[in-house]
mmCIF file as gemmi writes it, N, C-alpha and C atoms, coordinates in Angstrom:
data_model
loop_
_atom_site.group_PDB
_atom_site.id
_atom_site.type_symbol
_atom_site.label_atom_id
_atom_site.label_alt_id
_atom_site.label_comp_id
_atom_site.label_asym_id
_atom_site.label_entity_id
_atom_site.label_seq_id
_atom_site.pdbx_PDB_ins_code
_atom_site.Cartn_x
_atom_site.Cartn_y
_atom_site.Cartn_z
_atom_site.occupancy
_atom_site.B_iso_or_equiv
_atom_site.pdbx_formal_charge
_atom_site.auth_seq_id
_atom_site.auth_asym_id
_atom_site.pdbx_PDB_model_num
ATOM 1 N N . MET Axp A 1 ? 127.066 54.685 84.256 1 0 ? 1 A 1
ATOM 2 C CA . MET Axp A 1 ? 127.502 54.629 82.879 1 0 ? 1 A 1
ATOM 3 C C . MET Axp A 1 ? 128.828 55.377 82.749 1 0 ? 1 A 1
ATOM 4 N N . ARG Axp A 2 ? 129.626 54.934 81.825 1 0 ? 2 A 1
ATOM 5 C CA . ARG Axp A 2 ? 130.954 55.524 81.627 1 0 ? 2 A 1
ATOM 6 C C . ARG Axp A 2 ? 130.869 56.836 80.856 1 0 ? 2 A 1
ATOM 7 N N . PRO Axp A 3 ? 131.94 57.647 80.925 1 0 ? 3 A 1
ATOM 8 C CA . PRO Axp A 3 ? 131.973 58.875 80.127 1 0 ? 3 A 1
ATOM 9 C C . PRO Axp A 3 ? 131.928 58.57 78.628 1 0 ? 3 A 1
ATOM 10 N N . VAL Axp A 4 ? 131.376 59.495 77.872 1 0 ? 4 A 1
ATOM 11 C CA . VAL Axp A 4 ? 131.222 59.34 76.425 1 0 ? 4 A 1
ATOM 12 C C . VAL Axp A 4 ? 132.557 59.046 75.752 1 0 ? 4 A 1
ATOM 13 N N . ILE Axp A 5 ? 133.59 59.738 76.152 1 0 ? 5 A 1
ATOM 14 C CA . ILE Axp A 5 ? 134.902 59.582 75.511 1 0 ? 5 A 1
ATOM 15 C C . ILE Axp A 5 ? 135.435 58.155 75.671 1 0 ? 5 A 1
ATOM 16 N N . GLU Axp A 6 ? 135.14 57.512 76.791 1 0 ? 6 A 1
ATOM 17 C CA . GLU Axp A 6 ? 135.558 56.119 76.996 1 0 ? 6 A 1
ATOM 18 C C . GLU Axp A 6 ? 134.758 55.167 76.118 1 0 ? 6 A 1
ATOM 19 N N . ILE Axp A 7 ? 133.461 55.428 75.984 1 0 ? 7 A 1
ATOM 20 C CA . ILE Axp A 7 ? 132.608 54.579 75.144 1 0 ? 7 A 1
ATOM 21 C C . ILE Axp A 7 ? 133.076 54.653 73.699 1 0 ? 7 A 1
ATOM 22 N N . ILE Axp A 8 ? 133.326 55.867 73.208 1 0 ? 8 A 1
ATOM 23 C CA . ILE Axp A 8 ? 133.776 56.056 71.833 1 0 ? 8 A 1
ATOM 24 C C . ILE Axp A 8 ? 135.146 55.401 71.616 1 0 ? 8 A 1
ATOM 25 N N . ALA Axp A 9 ? 136.035 55.516 72.606 1 0 ? 9 A 1
ATOM 26 C CA . ALA Axp A 9 ? 137.359 54.899 72.492 1 0 ? 9 A 1
ATOM 27 C C . ALA Axp A 9 ? 137.241 53.379 72.372 1 0 ? 9 A 1
ATOM 28 N N . ASP Axp A 10 ? 136.343 52.781 73.146 1 0 ? 10 A 1
ATOM 29 C CA . ASP Axp A 10 ? 136.15 51.334 73.063 1 0 ? 10 A 1
ATOM 30 C C . ASP Axp A 10 ? 135.609 50.918 71.696 1 0 ? 10 A 1
ATOM 31 N N . VAL Axp A 11 ? 134.691 51.7 71.144 1 0 ? 11 A 1
ATOM 32 C CA . VAL Axp A 11 ? 134.163 51.398 69.813 1 0 ? 11 A 1
ATOM 33 C C . VAL Axp A 11 ? 135.289 51.474 68.781 1 0 ? 11 A 1
ATOM 34 N N . LYS Axp A 12 ? 136.116 52.516 68.879 1 0 ? 12 A 1
ATOM 35 C CA . LYS Axp A 12 ? 137.228 52.671 67.938 1 0 ? 12 A 1
ATOM 36 C C . LYS Axp A 12 ? 138.232 51.53 68.059 1 0 ? 12 A 1
ATOM 37 N N . ASP Axp A 13 ? 138.396 50.993 69.274 1 0 ? 13 A 1
ATOM 38 C CA . ASP Axp A 13 ? 139.333 49.892 69.493 1 0 ? 13 A 1
ATOM 39 C C . ASP Axp A 13 ? 138.73 48.525 69.134 1 0 ? 13 A 1
ATOM 40 N N . GLY Axp A 14 ? 137.465 48.519 68.716 1 0 ? 14 A 1
ATOM 41 C CA . GLY Axp A 14 ? 136.817 47.278 68.325 1 0 ? 14 A 1
ATOM 42 C C . GLY Axp A 14 ? 136.305 46.444 69.487 1 0 ? 14 A 1
ATOM 43 N N . LYS Axp A 15 ? 136.198 47.041 70.664 1 0 ? 15 A 1
ATOM 44 C CA . LYS Axp A 15 ? 135.698 46.315 71.831 1 0 ? 15 A 1
ATOM 45 C C . LYS Axp A 15 ? 134.17 46.28 71.825 1 0 ? 15 A 1
ATOM 46 N N . GLU Axp A 16 ? 133.632 45.306 72.489 1 0 ? 16 A 1
ATOM 47 C CA . GLU Axp A 16 ? 132.178 45.161 72.616 1 0 ? 16 A 1
ATOM 48 C C . GLU Axp A 16 ? 131.65 46.236 73.573 1 0 ? 16 A 1
ATOM 49 N N . VAL Axp A 17 ? 130.639 46.974 73.133 1 0 ? 17 A 1
ATOM 50 C CA . VAL Axp A 17 ? 130.039 48.038 73.933 1 0 ? 17 A 1
ATOM 51 C C . VAL Axp A 17 ? 128.548 47.741 74.068 1 0 ? 17 A 1
ATOM 52 N N . PRO Axp A 18 ? 128.005 47.797 75.297 1 0 ? 18 A 1
ATOM 53 C CA . PRO Axp A 18 ? 126.576 47.555 75.465 1 0 ? 18 A 1
ATOM 54 C C . PRO Axp A 18 ? 125.742 48.539 74.633 1 0 ? 18 A 1
ATOM 55 N N . THR Axp A 19 ? 124.653 48.039 74.081 1 0 ? 19 A 1
ATOM 56 C CA . THR Axp A 19 ? 123.796 48.839 73.207 1 0 ? 19 A 1
ATOM 57 C C . THR Axp A 19 ? 123.304 50.103 73.903 1 0 ? 19 A 1
ATOM 58 N N . GLU Axp A 20 ? 122.95 49.998 75.17 1 0 ? 20 A 1
ATOM 59 C CA . GLU Axp A 20 ? 122.451 51.158 75.915 1 0 ? 20 A 1
ATOM 60 C C . GLU Axp A 20 ? 123.504 52.265 75.969 1 0 ? 20 A 1
ATOM 61 N N . GLU Axp A 21 ? 124.743 51.889 76.256 1 0 ? 21 A 1
ATOM 62 C CA . GLU Axp A 21 ? 125.826 52.873 76.304 1 0 ? 21 A 1
ATOM 63 C C . GLU Axp A 21 ? 126.076 53.482 74.932 1 0 ? 21 A 1
ATOM 64 N N . LEU Axp A 22 ? 126.053 52.645 73.917 1 0 ? 22 A 1
ATOM 65 C CA . LEU Axp A 22 ? 126.302 53.136 72.565 1 0 ? 22 A 1
ATOM 66 C C . LEU Axp A 22 ? 125.217 54.12 72.124 1 0 ? 22 A 1
ATOM 67 N N . LYS Axp A 23 ? 123.958 53.804 72.401 1 0 ? 23 A 1
ATOM 68 C CA . LYS Axp A 23 ? 122.865 54.718 72.061 1 0 ? 23 A 1
ATOM 69 C C . LYS Axp A 23 ? 123.049 56.065 72.755 1 0 ? 23 A 1
ATOM 70 N N . ALA Axp A 24 ? 123.363 56.014 74.045 1 0 ? 24 A 1
ATOM 71 C CA . ALA Axp A 24 ? 123.534 57.253 74.807 1 0 ? 24 A 1
ATOM 72 C C . ALA Axp A 24 ? 124.709 58.07 74.277 1 0 ? 24 A 1
ATOM 73 N N . ALA Axp A 25 ? 125.814 57.406 73.965 1 0 ? 25 A 1
ATOM 74 C CA . ALA Axp A 25 ? 126.998 58.113 73.451 1 0 ? 25 A 1
ATOM 75 C C . ALA Axp A 25 ? 126.708 58.755 72.096 1 0 ? 25 A 1
ATOM 76 N N . VAL Axp A 26 ? 125.973 58.052 71.249 1 0 ? 26 A 1
ATOM 77 C CA . VAL Axp A 26 ? 125.623 58.603 69.934 1 0 ? 26 A 1
ATOM 78 C C . VAL Axp A 26 ? 124.723 59.819 70.098 1 0 ? 26 A 1
ATOM 79 N N . LEU Axp A 27 ? 123.794 59.775 71.02 1 0 ? 27 A 1
ATOM 80 C CA . LEU Axp A 27 ? 122.927 60.934 71.265 1 0 ? 27 A 1
ATOM 81 C C . LEU Axp A 27 ? 123.728 62.133 71.746 1 0 ? 27 A 1
ATOM 82 N N . VAL Axp A 28 ? 124.689 61.905 72.623 1 0 ? 28 A 1
ATOM 83 C CA . VAL Axp A 28 ? 125.528 63.006 73.118 1 0 ? 28 A 1
ATOM 84 C C . VAL Axp A 28 ? 126.348 63.579 71.965 1 0 ? 28 A 1
ATOM 85 N N . GLN Axp A 29 ? 126.953 62.719 71.153 1 0 ? 29 A 1
ATOM 86 C CA . GLN Axp A 29 ? 127.746 63.196 70.024 1 0 ? 29 A 1
ATOM 87 C C . GLN Axp A 29 ? 126.886 63.991 69.041 1 0 ? 29 A 1
ATOM 88 N N . ASN Axp A 30 ? 125.677 63.528 68.797 1 0 ? 30 A 1
ATOM 89 C CA . ASN Axp A 30 ? 124.772 64.24 67.91 1 0 ? 30 A 1
ATOM 90 C C . ASN Axp A 30 ? 124.43 65.624 68.472 1 0 ? 30 A 1
ATOM 91 N N . ALA Axp A 31 ? 124.16 65.689 69.763 1 0 ? 31 A 1
ATOM 92 C CA . ALA Axp A 31 ? 123.871 66.974 70.399 1 0 ? 31 A 1
ATOM 93 C C . ALA Axp A 31 ? 125.073 67.907 70.33 1 0 ? 31 A 1
ATOM 94 N N . MET Axp A 32 ? 126.263 67.346 70.475 1 0 ? 32 A 1
ATOM 95 C CA . MET Axp A 32 ? 127.483 68.161 70.407 1 0 ? 32 A 1
ATOM 96 C C . MET Axp A 32 ? 127.669 68.754 69.011 1 0 ? 32 A 1
ATOM 97 N N . ILE Axp A 33 ? 127.442 67.96 67.981 1 0 ? 33 A 1
ATOM 98 C CA . ILE Axp A 33 ? 127.581 68.451 66.608 1 0 ? 33 A 1
ATOM 99 C C . ILE Axp A 33 ? 126.56 69.547 66.338 1 0 ? 33 A 1
ATOM 100 N N . PHE Axp A 34 ? 125.331 69.325 66.761 1 0 ? 34 A 1
ATOM 101 C CA . PHE Axp A 34 ? 124.283 70.325 66.578 1 0 ? 34 A 1
ATOM 102 C C . PHE Axp A 34 ? 124.659 71.635 67.266 1 0 ? 34 A 1
ATOM 103 N N . GLN Axp A 35 ? 125.098 71.536 68.527 1 0 ? 35 A 1
ATOM 104 C CA . GLN Axp A 35 ? 125.468 72.73 69.285 1 0 ? 35 A 1
ATOM 105 C C . GLN Axp A 35 ? 126.672 73.429 68.659 1 0 ? 35 A 1
ATOM 106 N N . PHE Axp A 36 ? 127.649 72.664 68.21 1 0 ? 36 A 1
ATOM 107 C CA . PHE Axp A 36 ? 128.846 73.252 67.603 1 0 ? 36 A 1
ATOM 108 C C . PHE Axp A 36 ? 128.488 74.021 66.327 1 0 ? 36 A 1
ATOM 109 N N . ARG Axp A 37 ? 127.596 73.445 65.514 1 0 ? 37 A 1
ATOM 110 C CA . ARG Axp A 37 ? 127.164 74.144 64.3 1 0 ? 37 A 1
ATOM 111 C C . ARG Axp A 37 ? 126.455 75.453 64.647 1 0 ? 37 A 1
ATOM 112 N N . ASN Axp A 38 ? 125.602 75.405 65.657 1 0 ? 38 A 1
ATOM 113 C CA . ASN Axp A 38 ? 124.914 76.63 66.077 1 0 ? 38 A 1
ATOM 114 C C . ASN Axp A 38 ? 125.896 77.667 66.596 1 0 ? 38 A 1
ATOM 115 N N . ASP Axp A 39 ? 126.874 77.22 67.38 1 0 ? 39 A 1
ATOM 116 C CA . ASP Axp A 39 ? 127.88 78.149 67.902 1 0 ? 39 A 1
ATOM 117 C C . ASP Axp A 39 ? 128.69 78.773 66.781 1 0 ? 39 A 1
ATOM 118 N N . THR Axp A 40 ? 129.063 77.963 65.788 1 0 ? 40 A 1
ATOM 119 C CA . THR Axp A 40 ? 129.839 78.473 64.662 1 0 ? 40 A 1
ATOM 120 C C . THR Axp A 40 ? 129.03 79.505 63.882 1 0 ? 40 A 1
ATOM 121 N N . ARG Axp A 41 ? 127.766 79.208 63.654 1 0 ? 41 A 1
ATOM 122 C CA . ARG Axp A 41 ? 126.894 80.145 62.947 1 0 ? 41 A 1
ATOM 123 C C . ARG Axp A 41 ? 126.795 81.461 63.706 1 0 ? 41 A 1
ATOM 124 N N . ARG Axp A 42 ? 126.614 81.364 65.039 1 0 ? 42 A 1
ATOM 125 C CA . ARG Axp A 42 ? 126.535 82.582 65.854 1 0 ? 42 A 1
ATOM 126 C C . ARG Axp A 42 ? 127.838 83.354 65.84 1 0 ? 42 A 1
ATOM 127 N N . LEU Axp A 43 ? 128.946 82.652 65.839 1 0 ? 43 A 1
ATOM 128 C CA . LEU Axp A 43 ? 130.247 83.317 65.823 1 0 ? 43 A 1
ATOM 129 C C . LEU Axp A 43 ? 130.432 84.113 64.532 1 0 ? 43 A 1
ATOM 130 N N . PHE Axp A 44 ? 130.036 83.52 63.407 1 0 ? 44 A 1
ATOM 131 C CA . PHE Axp A 44 ? 130.169 84.232 62.137 1 0 ? 44 A 1
ATOM 132 C C . PHE Axp A 44 ? 129.258 85.452 62.074 1 0 ? 44 A 1
ATOM 133 N N . LYS Axp A 45 ? 128.113 85.401 62.735 1 0 ? 45 A 1
ATOM 134 C CA . LYS Axp A 45 ? 127.173 86.516 62.724 1 0 ? 45 A 1
ATOM 135 C C . LYS Axp A 45 ? 127.424 87.511 63.852 1 0 ? 45 A 1
ATOM 136 N N . ALA Axp A 46 ? 128.312 87.171 64.765 1 0 ? 46 A 1
ATOM 137 C CA . ALA Axp A 46 ? 128.472 87.937 65.999 1 0 ? 46 A 1
ATOM 138 C C . ALA Axp A 46 ? 128.954 89.368 65.794 1 0 ? 46 A 1
ATOM 139 N N . GLY Axp A 47 ? 129.895 89.58 64.895 1 0 ? 47 A 1
ATOM 140 C CA . GLY Axp A 47 ? 130.422 90.93 64.694 1 0 ? 47 A 1
ATOM 141 C C . GLY Axp A 47 ? 131.058 91.461 65.956 1 0 ? 47 A 1
ATOM 142 N N . LYS Axp A 48 ? 130.437 92.452 66.566 1 0 ? 48 A 1
ATOM 143 C CA . LYS Axp A 48 ? 130.971 93.085 67.767 1 0 ? 48 A 1
ATOM 144 C C . LYS Axp A 48 ? 130.892 92.177 68.987 1 0 ? 48 A 1
ATOM 145 N N . GLU Axp A 49 ? 130.076 91.156 68.923 1 0 ? 49 A 1
ATOM 146 C CA . GLU Axp A 49 ? 129.873 90.271 70.068 1 0 ? 49 A 1
ATOM 147 C C . GLU Axp A 49 ? 130.892 89.13 70.155 1 0 ? 49 A 1
ATOM 148 N N . VAL Axp A 50 ? 131.863 89.107 69.285 1 0 ? 50 A 1
ATOM 149 C CA . VAL Axp A 50 ? 132.83 88.014 69.247 1 0 ? 50 A 1
ATOM 150 C C . VAL Axp A 50 ? 133.551 87.844 70.581 1 0 ? 50 A 1
ATOM 151 N N . GLU Axp A 51 ? 133.963 88.925 71.179 1 0 ? 51 A 1
ATOM 152 C CA . GLU Axp A 51 ? 134.693 88.831 72.459 1 0 ? 51 A 1
ATOM 153 C C . GLU Axp A 51 ? 133.812 88.254 73.562 1 0 ? 51 A 1
ATOM 154 N N . ARG Axp A 52 ? 132.548 88.634 73.579 1 0 ? 52 A 1
ATOM 155 C CA . ARG Axp A 52 ? 131.634 88.071 74.582 1 0 ? 52 A 1
ATOM 156 C C . ARG Axp A 52 ? 131.454 86.571 74.337 1 0 ? 52 A 1
ATOM 157 N N . PHE Axp A 53 ? 131.332 86.195 73.086 1 0 ? 53 A 1
ATOM 158 C CA . PHE Axp A 53 ? 131.192 84.791 72.714 1 0 ? 53 A 1
ATOM 159 C C . PHE Axp A 53 ? 132.412 83.992 73.17 1 0 ? 53 A 1
ATOM 160 N N . ARG Axp A 54 ? 133.598 84.525 72.908 1 0 ? 54 A 1
ATOM 161 C CA . ARG Axp A 54 ? 134.836 83.848 73.338 1 0 ? 54 A 1
ATOM 162 C C . ARG Axp A 54 ? 134.901 83.73 74.848 1 0 ? 54 A 1
ATOM 163 N N . ALA Axp A 55 ? 134.496 84.767 75.541 1 0 ? 55 A 1
ATOM 164 C CA . ALA Axp A 55 ? 134.526 84.737 77.005 1 0 ? 55 A 1
ATOM 165 C C . ALA Axp A 55 ? 133.57 83.682 77.561 1 0 ? 55 A 1
ATOM 166 N N . MET Axp A 56 ? 132.436 83.503 76.905 1 0 ? 56 A 1
ATOM 167 C CA . MET Axp A 56 ? 131.456 82.522 77.382 1 0 ? 56 A 1
ATOM 168 C C . MET Axp A 56 ? 131.937 81.089 77.163 1 0 ? 56 A 1
ATOM 169 N N . TYR Axp A 57 ? 132.497 80.801 76.002 1 0 ? 57 A 1
ATOM 170 C CA . TYR Axp A 57 ? 132.792 79.422 75.633 1 0 ? 57 A 1
ATOM 171 C C . TYR Axp A 57 ? 134.242 78.993 75.807 1 0 ? 57 A 1
ATOM 172 N N . TYR Axp A 58 ? 135.153 79.932 75.912 1 0 ? 58 A 1
ATOM 173 C CA . TYR Axp A 58 ? 136.574 79.581 75.968 1 0 ? 58 A 1
ATOM 174 C C . TYR Axp A 58 ? 137.281 80.182 77.174 1 0 ? 58 A 1
ATOM 175 N N . SER Axp A 59 ? 136.542 80.419 78.25 1 0 ? 59 A 1
ATOM 176 C CA . SER Axp A 59 ? 137.125 81.089 79.408 1 0 ? 59 A 1
ATOM 177 C C . SER Axp A 59 ? 137.902 80.146 80.328 1 0 ? 59 A 1
ATOM 178 N N . ASP Axp A 60 ? 137.65 78.852 80.251 1 0 ? 60 A 1
ATOM 179 C CA . ASP Axp A 60 ? 138.315 77.892 81.133 1 0 ? 60 A 1
ATOM 180 C C . ASP Axp A 60 ? 139.476 77.237 80.386 1 0 ? 60 A 1
ATOM 181 N N . PRO Axp A 61 ? 140.722 77.654 80.662 1 0 ? 61 A 1
ATOM 182 C CA . PRO Axp A 61 ? 141.868 77.125 79.91 1 0 ? 61 A 1
ATOM 183 C C . PRO Axp A 61 ? 142.104 75.625 80.105 1 0 ? 61 A 1
ATOM 184 N N . GLU Axp A 62 ? 141.596 75.049 81.193 1 0 ? 62 A 1
ATOM 185 C CA . GLU Axp A 62 ? 141.782 73.612 81.421 1 0 ? 62 A 1
ATOM 186 C C . GLU Axp A 62 ? 140.804 72.775 80.599 1 0 ? 62 A 1
ATOM 187 N N . LYS Axp A 63 ? 139.672 73.375 80.212 1 0 ? 63 A 1
ATOM 188 C CA . LYS Axp A 63 ? 138.637 72.621 79.512 1 0 ? 63 A 1
ATOM 189 C C . LYS Axp A 63 ? 138.362 73.115 78.102 1 0 ? 63 A 1
ATOM 190 N N . SER Axp A 64 ? 139.025 74.173 77.666 1 0 ? 64 A 1
ATOM 191 C CA . SER Axp A 64 ? 138.746 74.702 76.336 1 0 ? 64 A 1
ATOM 192 C C . SER Axp A 64 ? 140.035 75.106 75.626 1 0 ? 64 A 1
ATOM 193 N N . SER Axp A 65 ? 139.932 75.203 74.301 1 0 ? 65 A 1
ATOM 194 C CA . SER Axp A 65 ? 141.085 75.601 73.504 1 0 ? 65 A 1
ATOM 195 C C . SER Axp A 65 ? 140.602 76.343 72.269 1 0 ? 65 A 1
ATOM 196 N N . MET Axp A 66 ? 140.973 77.603 72.15 1 0 ? 66 A 1
ATOM 197 C CA . MET Axp A 66 ? 140.619 78.375 70.96 1 0 ? 66 A 1
ATOM 198 C C . MET Axp A 66 ? 141.35 77.807 69.741 1 0 ? 66 A 1
ATOM 199 N N . ASP Axp A 67 ? 142.599 77.395 69.9 1 0 ? 67 A 1
ATOM 200 C CA . ASP Axp A 67 ? 143.381 76.879 68.776 1 0 ? 67 A 1
ATOM 201 C C . ASP Axp A 67 ? 142.766 75.621 68.175 1 0 ? 67 A 1
ATOM 202 N N . GLN Axp A 68 ? 142.221 74.768 69.028 1 0 ? 68 A 1
ATOM 203 C CA . GLN Axp A 68 ? 141.642 73.513 68.549 1 0 ? 68 A 1
ATOM 204 C C . GLN Axp A 68 ? 140.126 73.596 68.395 1 0 ? 68 A 1
ATOM 205 N N . ALA Axp A 69 ? 139.54 74.771 68.649 1 0 ? 69 A 1
ATOM 206 C CA . ALA Axp A 69 ? 138.095 74.998 68.55 1 0 ? 69 A 1
ATOM 207 C C . ALA Axp A 69 ? 137.311 74.043 69.448 1 0 ? 69 A 1
ATOM 208 N N . ILE Axp A 70 ? 137.765 73.927 70.694 1 0 ? 70 A 1
ATOM 209 C CA . ILE Axp A 70 ? 137.08 73.079 71.663 1 0 ? 70 A 1
ATOM 210 C C . ILE Axp A 70 ? 136.544 73.97 72.784 1 0 ? 70 A 1
ATOM 211 N N . PRO Axp A 71 ? 135.252 74.268 72.776 1 0 ? 71 A 1
ATOM 212 C CA . PRO Axp A 71 ? 134.681 75.067 73.854 1 0 ? 71 A 1
ATOM 213 C C . PRO Axp A 71 ? 134.529 74.24 75.129 1 0 ? 71 A 1
ATOM 214 N N . SER Axp A 72 ? 134.362 74.908 76.239 1 0 ? 72 A 1
ATOM 215 C CA . SER Axp A 72 ? 134.235 74.222 77.531 1 0 ? 72 A 1
ATOM 216 C C . SER Axp A 72 ? 133.08 73.229 77.552 1 0 ? 72 A 1
ATOM 217 N N . TRP Axp A 73 ? 131.941 73.611 76.971 1 0 ? 73 A 1
ATOM 218 C CA . TRP Axp A 73 ? 130.788 72.704 76.998 1 0 ? 73 A 1
ATOM 219 C C . TRP Axp A 73 ? 131.091 71.396 76.264 1 0 ? 73 A 1
ATOM 220 N N . MET Axp A 74 ? 131.922 71.442 75.218 1 0 ? 74 A 1
ATOM 221 C CA . MET Axp A 74 ? 132.249 70.226 74.479 1 0 ? 74 A 1
ATOM 222 C C . MET Axp A 74 ? 133.107 69.293 75.346 1 0 ? 74 A 1
ATOM 223 N N . TYR Axp A 75 ? 134.072 69.861 76.042 1 0 ? 75 A 1
ATOM 224 C CA . TYR Axp A 75 ? 134.905 69.066 76.945 1 0 ? 75 A 1
ATOM 225 C C . TYR Axp A 75 ? 134.016 68.409 78.008 1 0 ? 75 A 1
ATOM 226 N N . ASN Axp A 76 ? 133.113 69.2 78.583 1 0 ? 76 A 1
ATOM 227 C CA . ASN Axp A 76 ? 132.223 68.672 79.616 1 0 ? 76 A 1
ATOM 228 C C . ASN Axp A 76 ? 131.334 67.56 79.075 1 0 ? 76 A 1
ATOM 229 N N . ALA Axp A 77 ? 130.835 67.711 77.857 1 0 ? 77 A 1
ATOM 230 C CA . ALA Axp A 77 ? 129.97 66.688 77.259 1 0 ? 77 A 1
ATOM 231 C C . ALA Axp A 77 ? 130.736 65.396 77.003 1 0 ? 77 A 1
ATOM 232 N N . GLU Axp A 78 ? 131.957 65.5 76.505 1 0 ? 78 A 1
ATOM 233 C CA . GLU Axp A 78 ? 132.752 64.303 76.215 1 0 ? 78 A 1
ATOM 234 C C . GLU Axp A 78 ? 133.11 63.534 77.482 1 0 ? 78 A 1
ATOM 235 N N . ASN Axp A 79 ? 133.256 64.229 78.576 1 0 ? 79 A 1
ATOM 236 C CA . ASN Axp A 79 ? 133.688 63.586 79.813 1 0 ? 79 A 1
ATOM 237 C C . ASN Axp A 79 ? 132.552 63.326 80.787 1 0 ? 79 A 1
ATOM 238 N N . ALA Axp A 80 ? 131.327 63.482 80.322 1 0 ? 80 A 1
ATOM 239 C CA . ALA Axp A 80 ? 130.166 63.277 81.187 1 0 ? 80 A 1
ATOM 240 C C . ALA Axp A 80 ? 129.582 61.892 80.986 1 0 ? 80 A 1
ATOM 241 N N . ASP Axp A 81 ? 128.876 61.45 81.993 1 0 ? 81 A 1
ATOM 242 C CA . ASP Axp A 81 ? 128.046 60.269 81.872 1 0 ? 81 A 1
ATOM 243 C C . ASP Axp A 81 ? 126.873 60.678 80.978 1 0 ? 81 A 1
ATOM 244 N N . PRO Axp A 82 ? 126.619 59.957 79.884 1 0 ? 82 A 1
ATOM 245 C CA . PRO Axp A 82 ? 125.553 60.376 78.969 1 0 ? 82 A 1
ATOM 246 C C . PRO Axp A 82 ? 124.194 60.538 79.632 1 0 ? 82 A 1
ATOM 247 N N . LEU Axp A 83 ? 123.883 59.687 80.574 1 0 ? 83 A 1
ATOM 248 C CA . LEU Axp A 83 ? 122.588 59.789 81.24 1 0 ? 83 A 1
ATOM 249 C C . LEU Axp A 83 ? 122.498 61.045 82.102 1 0 ? 83 A 1
ATOM 250 N N . GLU Axp A 84 ? 123.604 61.467 82.678 1 0 ? 84 A 1
ATOM 251 C CA . GLU Axp A 84 ? 123.62 62.707 83.444 1 0 ? 84 A 1
ATOM 252 C C . GLU Axp A 84 ? 123.627 63.925 82.514 1 0 ? 84 A 1
ATOM 253 N N . PHE Axp A 85 ? 124.271 63.801 81.368 1 0 ? 85 A 1
ATOM 254 C CA . PHE Axp A 85 ? 124.347 64.891 80.407 1 0 ? 85 A 1
ATOM 255 C C . PHE Axp A 85 ? 122.954 65.301 79.937 1 0 ? 85 A 1
ATOM 256 N N . PHE Axp A 86 ? 122.109 64.311 79.637 1 0 ? 86 A 1
ATOM 257 C CA . PHE Axp A 86 ? 120.783 64.602 79.124 1 0 ? 86 A 1
ATOM 258 C C . PHE Axp A 86 ? 119.735 64.831 80.2 1 0 ? 86 A 1
ATOM 259 N N . GLY Axp A 87 ? 119.99 64.387 81.405 1 0 ? 87 A 1
ATOM 260 C CA . GLY Axp A 87 ? 119.014 64.56 82.467 1 0 ? 87 A 1
ATOM 261 C C . GLY Axp A 87 ? 118.101 63.35 82.587 1 0 ? 87 A 1
ATOM 262 N N . PRO Axp A 88 ? 117.25 63.362 83.613 1 0 ? 88 A 1
ATOM 263 C CA . PRO Axp A 88 ? 116.461 62.175 83.941 1 0 ? 88 A 1
ATOM 264 C C . PRO Axp A 88 ? 115.44 61.769 82.874 1 0 ? 88 A 1
ATOM 265 N N . TYR Axp A 89 ? 114.826 62.726 82.186 1 0 ? 89 A 1
ATOM 266 C CA . TYR Axp A 89 ? 113.795 62.358 81.2 1 0 ? 89 A 1
ATOM 267 C C . TYR Axp A 89 ? 114.385 61.531 80.066 1 0 ? 89 A 1
ATOM 268 N N . THR Axp A 90 ? 115.452 62.009 79.461 1 0 ? 90 A 1
ATOM 269 C CA . THR Axp A 90 ? 116.082 61.292 78.353 1 0 ? 90 A 1
ATOM 270 C C . THR Axp A 90 ? 116.721 60.002 78.852 1 0 ? 90 A 1
ATOM 271 N N . ALA Axp A 91 ? 117.281 60.032 80.052 1 0 ? 91 A 1
ATOM 272 C CA . ALA Axp A 91 ? 117.873 58.816 80.617 1 0 ? 91 A 1
ATOM 273 C C . ALA Axp A 91 ? 116.814 57.72 80.724 1 0 ? 91 A 1
ATOM 274 N N . ASN Axp A 92 ? 115.607 58.077 81.13 1 0 ? 92 A 1
ATOM 275 C CA . ASN Axp A 92 ? 114.53 57.098 81.226 1 0 ? 92 A 1
ATOM 276 C C . ASN Axp A 92 ? 114.161 56.557 79.854 1 0 ? 92 A 1
ATOM 277 N N . LEU Axp A 93 ? 114.147 57.413 78.839 1 0 ? 93 A 1
ATOM 278 C CA . LEU Axp A 93 ? 113.838 56.951 77.482 1 0 ? 93 A 1
ATOM 279 C C . LEU Axp A 93 ? 114.882 55.966 76.988 1 0 ? 93 A 1
ATOM 280 N N . ILE Axp A 94 ? 116.14 56.251 77.247 1 0 ? 94 A 1
ATOM 281 C CA . ILE Axp A 94 ? 117.225 55.378 76.783 1 0 ? 94 A 1
ATOM 282 C C . ILE Axp A 94 ? 117.142 54.024 77.471 1 0 ? 94 A 1
ATOM 283 N N . THR Axp A 95 ? 116.942 54.027 78.778 1 0 ? 95 A 1
ATOM 284 C CA . THR Axp A 95 ? 116.933 52.769 79.518 1 0 ? 95 A 1
ATOM 285 C C . THR Axp A 95 ? 115.661 51.959 79.272 1 0 ? 95 A 1
ATOM 286 N N . GLN Axp A 96 ? 114.554 52.601 78.908 1 0 ? 96 A 1
ATOM 287 C CA . GLN Axp A 96 ? 113.314 51.872 78.631 1 0 ? 96 A 1
ATOM 288 C C . GLN Axp A 96 ? 113.36 51.153 77.3 1 0 ? 96 A 1
ATOM 289 N N . ASN Axp A 97 ? 114.148 51.642 76.348 1 0 ? 97 A 1
ATOM 290 C CA . ASN Axp A 97 ? 114.194 51.062 75.01 1 0 ? 97 A 1
ATOM 291 C C . ASN Axp A 97 ? 115.274 49.991 74.867 1 0 ? 97 A 1
ATOM 292 N N . ARG Axp A 98 ? 115.51 49.228 75.871 1 0 ? 98 A 1
ATOM 293 C CA . ARG Axp A 98 ? 116.522 48.169 75.798 1 0 ? 98 A 1
ATOM 294 C C . ARG Axp A 98 ? 116.072 47.054 74.902 1 0 ? 98 A 1
């Protein structure tokens, strides 16, 4: 399966995308939004822990950007194969529901 970012780009360009790929990409995007909201909530509550939080999520300059609020895990999720991102259990659920 292709990376999530490619699937989303094809949808935006109006190209035909297989249902299985689209389902997987939507699940990854949903997980990313959920995780981002949790991270933002933790950041606001962090207080003294802000530096540790930044070190955990923004330590890789090639995959993260504090200015654009893109943590490393988000970059990795966008560029991952959705079935690999979720692991074998979820991959089996996605492929069984064709």
